[in-house]
N, C-alpha and C positions, 0 to 999 in steps of 0.2 A: 503493499499499500505506500509505504513513504517513498519507494522509488518512482511509482507512477505518479504520485501528487506533484511532481516538480514542474509539469508542463502540462498544457491544453491537452495535447493529444494523450498523454497520460492518464488524464482524468476522464477523458472520453472513453478509453480502454479499459479503465478499472473494473467497471463492472463485469466485463467479459472474463478479466483475467482471474477474478475473483471467482466468478461461477465454475470456471474451469479447475481451479482449486479445489473447491468444493466438492465438486464431481469425482476429482480423481481421488481425493482423500476418502469419500464414501465408497469408492470401488476398492481401495487399499483395505479399508477396516472390513468390509465383507470377506475378502481373501483371507485376511488375518483371522477372522473368525472361523472360517473353514476349515484352516490349517490347524487351528487349535482344537476344534472338535475332533479330527482325525489323530491329532499327536498332543496330549496336553502338556507334554514336558516342552512344547516351544513357547509356554506361556512366559510373557516378560516378567521379572521379578519388580518386585513395589521399588518404587522411586527413591525411598531412604536408602537403599543398599547401592546404589550408586557413587561412583567416587566424586563427581561435580556435582551433587546435590545441593551441597551450600551455594555454589556458584549460580545455580538455578534460580534458587530463592531469591538471590540477589537481582537477578535479571527481571523478576517479577516486576519490579519498580522501575523500569525502562518504561518511556514513553511509547515505544513501538509496542512492546508488550500489552500494554493497556490500550492501546488503539485496536488491536486484534482482540483483546477479551470485550471490548466495547462493541466490536462488529459481530461477535459470535452471539453476544446476548442479544443485538438488537435483530439478528437473524431468527433466533430462537423465538423470540416474542412475534414474529409473524410479519414479513414483508418490511421490517424497518430498516433492512440493511442498506438500502440506496439512500433513505432519509440520513441515516447516520454519517454516511459520508460527507455530505453537505453540511451538518450541524455540529459536528466534532471539532472540527479545526478551532472553534472557538474555545472549546475546553482545553485543547493542546496548548495554546497559547497560555492558559492559566496555569498549567502543570510545568511546562518546559520553559 
């Protein structure tokens, strides 16, 4: 989102890029669930067991992470993803 928001062409392209990423993520999640059903040993360990867990907690405070969280929340609320793109930059100015 941050890369595409720097130009007019990027802003026009942004909804298409986001929908492509959402669809590819959905497909990857379906494939992962199918693999786990066949072989439960492939299930990923809990996040706390990774070596960079503490770094990941710090990254949650970054503006780009919060922007992504807001977009996901708006999308789950139902169709608010596109309105979120227009209204959120005001929020970003106050954070960053």
